[in-house]
C-alpha positions as CSV (number, residue, x, y, z in Angstrom):
1,X,11.1,25.7,-6.8
2,X,10.0,22.0,-6.8
3,X,8.2,21.6,-10.1
4,X,4.1,20.6,-10.7
5,X,3.8,20.6,-6.6
6,X,-0.2,21.1,-6.1
7,X,-1.8,22.8,-2.8
8,X,-3.3,19.6,-1.8
9,X,0.1,17.9,-2.0
10,X,1.9,20.3,-0.3
11,X,-0.7,20.5,2.7
12,X,-0.6,16.4,3.0
13,X,3.1,16.5,3.0
14,X,3.6,18.8,5.7
15,X,0.9,17.6,7.6
16,X,1.3,14.6,7.4
17,X,5.2,14.5,8.2
18,X,4.5,16.8,11.1
19,X,2.2,13.7,12.2
20,X,5.0,11.4,12.5
21,X,2.8,9.5,9.2
22,X,3.8,9.5,5.5
23,X,1.9,11.8,3.0
24,X,-0.5,9.5,0.8
25,X,0.1,11.9,-2.1
26,X,3.0,14.1,-3.6
27,X,5.8,12.0,-1.8
28,X,7.5,12.2,-5.6
29,X,8.1,15.5,-4.5
30,X,10.5,15.5,-1.4
31,X,12.1,11.6,-2.9
32,X,15.8,11.4,-2.4
33,X,18.9,9.2,-2.3
34,X,16.2,6.1,-3.9
35,X,16.6,6.2,-7.5
36,X,18.8,2.6,-7.9
37,X,15.4,1.2,-6.1
38,X,12.7,2.9,-8.5
39,X,14.6,2.0,-11.3
40,X,15.0,-1.9,-10.2
41,X,11.1,-1.6,-9.5
42,X,10.3,0.2,-12.8
43,X,11.7,-3.1,-14.7
44,X,9.5,-5.4,-12.0
45,X,6.6,-3.6,-12.8
46,X,7.5,-4.3,-16.9
47,X,7.4,-7.7,-16.1
48,X,4.5,-7.7,-14.2
49,X,2.3,-5.8,-17.0
50,X,3.4,-8.9,-19.3
51,X,1.9,-11.0,-17.4
52,X,4.2,-12.6,-14.5
53,X,3.4,-11.5,-11.0
54,X,6.1,-10.3,-8.1
55,X,6.4,-10.5,-4.7
56,X,9.3,-8.0,-2.5
57,X,10.2,-7.7,0.6
58,X,11.0,-3.9,2.0
59,X,13.3,-4.1,4.7
60,X,14.8,-1.5,6.8
61,X,15.0,-0.2,10.3
62,X,12.2,2.0,12.3
63,X,12.2,5.4,10.5
64,X,14.1,4.2,7.9
65,X,11.6,4.8,4.8
66,X,9.7,1.8,4.5
67,X,6.4,3.4,4.3
68,X,7.9,6.1,2.5
69,X,8.8,3.5,0.1
70,X,5.7,2.0,-0.2
71,X,3.8,5.1,-0.8
72,X,6.8,6.3,-3.8
73,X,5.7,2.8,-5.2
74,X,2.1,3.8,-5.5
75,X,3.0,6.9,-6.9
76,X,4.9,5.2,-9.4
77,X,2.8,2.5,-10.3
78,X,-0.3,4.7,-11.1
79,X,1.4,6.4,-13.4
80,X,2.0,3.2,-14.9
81,X,-1.6,2.4,-14.7
82,X,-1.4,0.0,-12.0
83,X,-4.7,-0.4,-9.9
84,X,-2.8,-0.5,-6.0
85,X,-4.2,-0.1,-2.9
86,X,-2.3,-0.4,0.9
87,X,-3.2,-2.1,4.2
88,X,-1.4,-2.1,7.3
89,X,-1.1,-5.5,9.2
90,X,-2.6,-4.6,12.8
91,X,-3.4,-7.2,15.9
92,X,-6.9,-7.6,13.8
93,X,-5.9,-7.7,10.2
94,X,-3.3,-10.6,9.1
95,X,-3.0,-12.7,6.3
96,X,-4.1,-16.3,8.2
97,X,-7.1,-16.2,10.6
98,X,-10.3,-18.2,11.2
99,X,-12.1,-15.7,13.7
100,X,-12.2,-13.2,11.3
101,X,-8.9,-10.9,11.1
102,X,-8.2,-12.2,7.4
103,X,-11.2,-10.9,5.8
104,X,-10.4,-7.7,7.9
105,X,-7.0,-7.2,6.1
106,X,-8.9,-8.0,2.8
107,X,-11.7,-4.7,3.6
108,X,-8.8,-2.8,4.6
109,X,-6.8,-3.3,1.4
110,X,-10.5,-3.0,-1.0
111,X,-11.3,0.3,0.8
112,X,-7.5,1.9,0.1
113,X,-8.1,0.6,-3.4
114,X,-6.5,3.8,-6.0
115,X,-6.5,4.5,-9.4
116,X,-4.7,7.5,-10.6
117,X,-7.9,9.8,-10.9
118,X,-8.6,9.0,-7.5
119,X,-4.7,8.4,-5.9
120,X,-6.2,8.7,-1.8
121,X,-8.3,5.7,-2.8
122,X,-12.1,4.2,-2.8
123,X,-11.6,3.7,-6.4
124,X,-13.3,0.6,-6.2
125,X,-16.9,1.8,-7.2
126,X,-15.7,3.8,-10.0
127,X,-13.9,0.4,-11.2
128,X,-16.6,-1.7,-11.3
129,X,-18.7,1.3,-12.7
130,X,-16.5,1.1,-15.6
131,X,-15.8,-2.5,-16.3
132,X,-20.0,-2.7,-16.0
133,X,-20.2,0.4,-18.9
134,X,-17.7,-1.6,-20.7
135,X,-19.7,-4.7,-20.8
136,X,-23.0,-2.9,-21.7
137,X,-21.0,-1.1,-24.9
138,X,-20.0,-4.7,-25.7
139,X,-23.1,-6.0,-25.5
140,X,-24.8,-3.3,-27.6
141,X,-22.5,-3.7,-30.1
142,X,-22.2,-7.7,-30.2
143,X,-26.2,-7.7,-29.9
144,X,-26.9,-5.2,-32.2
145,X,-28.6,-2.9,-30.0
146,X,-28.1,1.0,-30.1
147,X,-26.0,2.2,-27.4
148,X,-28.9,4.5,-25.4
149,X,-30.9,2.1,-25.4
150,X,-28.7,-0.8,-23.4
151,X,-30.2,0.9,-20.2
152,X,-33.5,0.1,-20.6
153,X,-35.4,-2.6,-18.9
154,X,-35.5,-5.1,-21.4
155,X,-32.0,-5.0,-21.8
156,X,-31.1,-6.2,-18.2
157,X,-31.0,-9.9,-18.7
158,X,-29.0,-9.6,-21.5
159,X,-26.4,-7.7,-19.9
160,X,-26.1,-10.0,-17.0
161,X,-25.8,-13.1,-19.2
162,X,-22.8,-11.7,-20.6
163,X,-21.3,-9.7,-17.2
164,X,-21.9,-13.9,-15.8
165,X,-20.1,-15.0,-19.3
166,X,-17.1,-13.1,-18.9
167,X,-16.7,-13.1,-15.2
168,X,-16.4,-17.4,-15.7
169,X,-13.8,-16.6,-18.4
170,X,-11.8,-14.2,-16.2
171,X,-12.1,-15.8,-13.2
172,X,-11.4,-19.5,-10.8
173,X,-12.2,-19.9,-7.6
174,X,-15.5,-18.3,-6.3
175,X,-16.3,-17.1,-9.4
176,X,-20.0,-17.8,-9.6
177,X,-20.7,-16.0,-6.5
178,X,-18.3,-13.0,-7.2
179,X,-20.1,-12.6,-10.9
180,X,-23.6,-13.0,-9.1
181,X,-22.9,-10.2,-6.8
182,X,-21.3,-7.8,-9.8
183,X,-25.0,-8.6,-11.6
184,X,-26.3,-7.5,-8.2
185,X,-24.8,-4.4,-8.7
186,X,-25.6,-3.7,-12.5
187,X,-29.2,-4.1,-11.5
188,X,-28.4,-1.5,-8.8
189,X,-26.9,0.4,-11.0
190,X,-29.5,0.5,-13.8
191,X,-32.5,0.8,-12.2
192,X,-31.0,3.6,-9.5
193,X,-31.3,1.1,-6.7
194,X,-29.0,2.7,-3.8
195,X,-29.3,0.0,-1.7
196,X,-29.1,-2.9,-4.2
197,X,-26.0,-1.5,-5.3
198,X,-24.8,-0.7,-1.7
199,X,-25.2,-4.4,-0.8
200,X,-23.4,-5.7,-3.4
201,X,-20.1,-3.2,-2.6
202,X,-20.1,-4.4,1.3
203,X,-20.4,-8.4,-0.1
204,X,-17.1,-7.2,-2.4
205,X,-15.4,-5.4,0.5
206,X,-16.0,-8.4,2.3
207,X,-18.3,-6.8,5.1
208,X,-21.0,-9.3,5.4
209,X,-20.4,-11.1,8.4
210,X,-23.0,-14.2,8.1
211,X,-24.4,-16.3,5.0
212,X,-27.9,-15.4,6.1
213,X,-27.8,-11.9,6.0
214,X,-25.6,-11.9,2.3
215,X,-28.6,-14.1,1.0
216,X,-31.4,-11.8,2.6
217,X,-30.3,-9.0,1.0
218,X,-28.3,-10.2,-2.5
219,X,-29.5,-14.1,-3.1
220,X,-26.2,-15.1,-2.9
221,X,-25.2,-18.3,-1.1
222,X,-21.5,-17.4,0.1
223,X,-19.8,-14.6,1.8
224,X,-16.0,-13.3,1.5
225,X,-14.3,-14.9,4.5
226,X,-10.5,-15.8,6.1
227,X,-10.4,-18.8,3.8
228,X,-11.6,-17.2,0.3
229,X,-10.7,-13.2,0.7
230,X,-6.8,-14.1,-1.3
231,X,-9.0,-15.6,-4.1
232,X,-11.1,-12.7,-4.5
233,X,-8.1,-10.6,-4.5
234,X,-6.8,-12.7,-7.8
235,X,-10.3,-12.2,-9.1
236,X,-10.3,-8.8,-8.7
237,X,-6.7,-8.5,-10.2
238,X,-8.0,-10.1,-13.5
239,X,-11.3,-8.3,-13.4
240,X,-9.0,-4.9,-13.5
241,X,-6.3,-6.4,-16.4
242,X,-9.8,-7.1,-18.0
243,X,-10.4,-3.7,-17.8
244,X,-7.5,-2.0,-19.5
245,X,-5.0,-1.6,-16.8
246,X,-1.5,-3.4,-16.3
247,X,-2.0,-5.4,-12.9
248,X,-3.2,-5.2,-9.3
249,X,-0.4,-4.1,-6.8
250,X,-0.8,-4.7,-3.0
251,X,1.2,-3.1,-0.3
252,X,1.5,-4.2,3.3
253,X,3.1,-2.5,6.2
254,X,4.0,-3.0,9.8
255,X,5.1,-6.7,8.9
256,X,6.2,-6.5,12.9
257,X,2.4,-6.9,13.9
258,X,2.7,-10.6,12.4
259,X,6.0,-11.0,14.1
260,X,4.1,-9.9,17.5
261,X,1.6,-12.9,17.6
262,X,2.2,-15.0,20.4
263,X,1.1,-18.0,19.4
264,X,3.6,-19.7,17.3
265,X,1.3,-22.1,15.5
266,X,-0.4,-18.9,14.6
267,X,2.5,-17.1,13.2
268,X,3.9,-19.8,11.1
269,X,-0.1,-20.5,9.7
270,X,0.5,-16.8,8.6
271,X,4.1,-17.3,7.5
272,X,2.3,-19.9,5.8
273,X,0.5,-17.8,3.8
274,X,3.1,-15.4,2.7
275,X,4.9,-18.5,1.4
276,X,1.7,-19.8,-0.5
277,X,1.8,-16.1,-1.9
278,X,5.2,-16.0,-2.9
279,X,5.1,-19.5,-4.7
280,X,1.7,-18.3,-6.9
281,X,3.2,-15.2,-7.7
282,X,6.5,-16.8,-8.6
283,X,5.7,-20.2,-9.8
284,X,3.2,-18.6,-12.4
285,X,-0.2,-19.2,-10.8
286,X,-1.4,-15.9,-11.2
287,X,-0.9,-13.2,-13.8
288,X,-0.5,-9.1,-13.3
289,X,-0.3,-9.4,-9.3
290,X,2.7,-7.6,-7.2
291,X,2.5,-7.3,-3.4
292,X,5.1,-5.2,-1.4
293,X,5.7,-6.4,2.1
294,X,7.6,-4.3,4.6
295,X,9.2,-5.0,7.9
296,X,12.3,-4.7,9.8
297,X,15.4,-6.5,9.9
298,X,14.3,-8.3,12.8
299,X,11.3,-9.2,11.4
300,X,12.7,-10.7,8.5
301,X,15.7,-12.5,10.2
302,X,14.8,-13.9,14.1
303,X,15.4,-16.9,13.7
304,X,12.4,-17.7,16.7
305,X,10.0,-15.2,15.9
306,X,10.6,-13.7,12.3
307,X,10.0,-14.7,8.5
308,X,13.5,-17.1,8.5
309,X,12.2,-19.0,11.4
310,X,10.3,-20.6,9.1
311,X,12.7,-22.6,6.7
312,X,10.7,-22.6,3.3
313,X,10.9,-18.7,3.6
314,X,14.3,-19.0,4.3
315,X,15.4,-20.4,1.7
316,X,13.7,-18.1,-0.9
317,X,14.5,-14.8,1.0
318,X,18.4,-14.9,2.0
319,X,20.5,-12.5,0.7
320,X,22.5,-12.9,-2.3
321,X,25.7,-13.9,-0.5
322,X,27.7,-11.9,-3.6
323,X,26.1,-8.7,-2.4
324,X,27.5,-6.3,-0.5
325,X,26.7,-2.2,0.7
326,X,28.3,-1.3,-2.3
327,X,27.6,-3.5,-4.5
328,X,23.5,-4.0,-4.6
329,X,21.0,-6.8,-6.3
330,X,17.7,-5.4,-6.8
331,X,16.2,-7.9,-8.6
332,X,16.3,-10.2,-5.5
333,X,13.1,-10.7,-3.5
334,X,14.2,-8.6,-0.4
335,X,15.2,-4.6,-0.8
336,X,17.3,-3.9,1.9
337,X,16.7,0.4,2.6
338,X,20.4,1.4,3.3
339,X,20.0,4.4,5.5
340,X,20.3,8.2,3.6
341,X,24.1,9.7,3.8
342,X,24.2,13.6,4.6
343,X,24.3,14.8,1.5
344,X,21.0,12.9,0.9
345,X,19.3,14.3,4.1
346,X,20.2,18.3,3.0
347,X,18.9,17.9,-0.6
348,X,15.7,16.4,1.0
349,X,15.5,19.2,4.0
350,X,15.9,22.0,1.5
351,X,12.9,20.4,-0.8
352,X,10.7,20.4,2.7
353,X,11.8,24.0,3.4
354,X,10.4,24.6,-0.3
355,X,7.3,22.7,0.0
356,X,6.6,24.4,3.8
357,X,7.1,28.0,2.0
358,X,4.5,26.9,-0.7
359,X,2.0,25.6,1.6
360,X,1.9,28.3,3.9
361,X,2.9,30.9,1.4
362,X,5.5,32.5,3.0
363,X,9.2,32.9,2.4
364,X,10.7,31.6,6.2
365,X,14.9,33.1,6.7
366,X,15.9,29.8,6.6
367,X,19.0,29.6,4.5
368,X,21.6,26.6,3.5
369,X,23.8,27.5,5.7
370,X,21.1,27.2,9.2
371,X,20.0,23.6,7.3
372,X,24.0,22.8,8.0
373,X,24.6,24.2,11.1
374,X,20.9,22.4,11.9
375,X,22.2,19.0,10.6
376,X,25.6,19.5,12.6
377,X,23.9,20.2,15.7
378,X,21.7,17.3,15.3
379,X,24.4,14.8,14.3
380,X,26.5,15.7,16.7
381,X,24.1,15.1,20.0
382,X,24.8,12.1,21.6
383,X,22.8,9.2,20.1
384,X,22.6,10.9,17.1
385,X,24.5,7.6,15.6
386,X,22.9,4.7,16.9
387,X,19.3,6.6,17.6
388,X,18.4,9.1,15.1
389,X,16.0,8.0,12.0
390,X,15.3,10.2,8.7
391,X,11.7,10.6,10.6
392,X,13.1,12.0,13.4
393,X,14.9,14.5,11.7
394,X,12.7,15.4,9.1
395,X,9.6,16.1,12.4
396,X,13.1,18.0,14.1
397,X,13.3,19.7,10.9
398,X,9.2,20.5,10.0
399,X,8.8,21.7,14.2
400,X,11.8,24.2,13.7
401,X,10.1,25.8,10.5
402,X,6.7,25.9,11.8
403,X,7.8,27.6,15.3
404,X,10.0,30.1,12.8
405,X,6.8,30.9,10.7
406,X,5.2,32.1,13.8
407,X,7.6,33.5,15.3
408,X,10.2,35.2,13.0
409,X,12.4,36.8,15.6
410,X,13.1,33.7,17.5
411,X,16.8,32.9,17.8
412,X,17.4,30.0,15.1
413,X,20.6,28.3,16.6
414,X,18.8,28.3,19.7
415,X,16.6,25.7,18.8
416,X,19.1,24.2,16.6
417,X,20.8,23.9,20.4
418,X,17.5,22.6,22.2
419,X,17.6,19.5,19.7
420,X,17.4,16.0,21.9
421,X,17.9,12.8,20.6
422,X,15.4,10.2,21.7
423,X,15.7,6.5,20.7
424,X,12.0,5.8,19.2
425,X,12.6,2.2,18.5
426,X,10.6,-0.4,20.1
427,X,12.8,-3.0,21.8
428,X,12.4,-6.9,22.0
429,X,10.8,-6.3,25.4
430,X,8.3,-3.9,24.6
431,X,7.2,-5.4,22.0
432,X,6.5,-8.5,23.2
433,X,5.1,-6.8,26.6
434,X,2.9,-5.8,23.7
435,X,1.7,-9.0,22.1
436,X,-2.1,-10.0,21.9
437,X,-3.0,-12.6,23.7
438,X,-4.8,-15.2,21.0
C-alpha cells in the first residue's frame, strides 16, 4: 500500500483525474518516471536557496504531464520551505497588457499563494500576519517593551514605523506604497478592524481598479496595475525570504494562450516580458525567485508564433546541441518531458488502483494481469501510437475502475475491448479559430 497517503489526498487524486485535471495535492503518491527531473529540480532549488534566481520551461505534448510536473514541483518546493503559487495563462491573464490582463495574472498568482501548512493556496494572509508578528516581536525587544504589551494602542505608531523601515530595506520599486498598505493591514490586525484589513489585502492582491477607490479606502496613492505588478511580485519574494522562507516559486501553465494572441505586436510584448524575467533571474537582478513556464513544443519552437519567433528568446532557449534522448541535460532552461514508457505506465496504473481502493475503502478484483490486459488492448488500438496520452490512459483506467466498483459482476474483458482512442490534441486550425480578437 502507498505509505503516508491521506484520505483528503486520495479523494483529490481520484476526483481530479476523473475530471481530466491534475490534483492540487497528493501527486507525489502517483509519480513515476520523473526521478531525473526531480533530482535536477532539487539541485536548482539549492541554488535559489543560496540567493540565485532561475527560470525553467517545461515542454511536452498535450496530455504528456506538464501540469502534473508543475504540481509535483510544488510538492517538492513546499517541503524545501518555499512559498509557491500557480496560475494559468488564459485569454484574460497574460504577462503584458494595457487593459488589465497583466494584473489579472498577478491576482491569480496571489490568490494561489501556498505554504506547506496550506498547500492548496490562500496563504497570503497567513504569511502577512506571520511577518507582522515578527516585526512586533522585534519592536518589543529593541524598545524594551513587554511582548504582552506590544499590541496596545500606544505602540501602533512605533510598530508601523518599523514596518515601513523594514519594507524600505528589502524592497525597491513601489516599496513605499507596498509598505504603507502593510502598515494599514497591521493597523486593522491590531484594532480588529476587519474592513481595513480586508481592504489592505485587496490592494496587495491587485484587486483595486482605480486610484480613487484605493485612496478613499486606504489613503494610498497608487494601485497595482499592468505596469508594476512584476515589481510587486519581486517585493513579495523579498518579504517571504525575510520571514524565513527559502524563496518564492511561481508556476505559469497553459503558455498556449500566449501563442494564441492574434496580434503579433501584443504577442511579442508578452515574449519580451518573458525575456525581461529571464534576464533578471539569470543576471542576478533578483534573488530567491524561481519561475516555471509550461507549454507544448509548438509554443516553444513555432517560428511564426512561438517563443522562437522572438530572436532574443530563441538564442537563450535552444536545446543543447549535444543532448540526445539517451543523454539528457537537465541544467538547461528548457526541460523536455519525454513520454512515459510502458513499464512506467504499468507502475502508475497499479498505484492509481491502490489510491482508488483506499479512497473508496474497497478492494477491487483487478489484478496485475488485468492491468496488463487493459494496456495491451489500449496500446494496440488504431491511432494509439500517434494520439494516446497519459491523461487519456489514466482517465480510461479510472473510468473502468469506477464501473467495476459499482457493477462488480461486469465483464472486464468487454470493458477493455470497448476502449476507443481519440485525438484530444487541438490542431493549429482549431487554435487559430479560437484566437480572441484584440
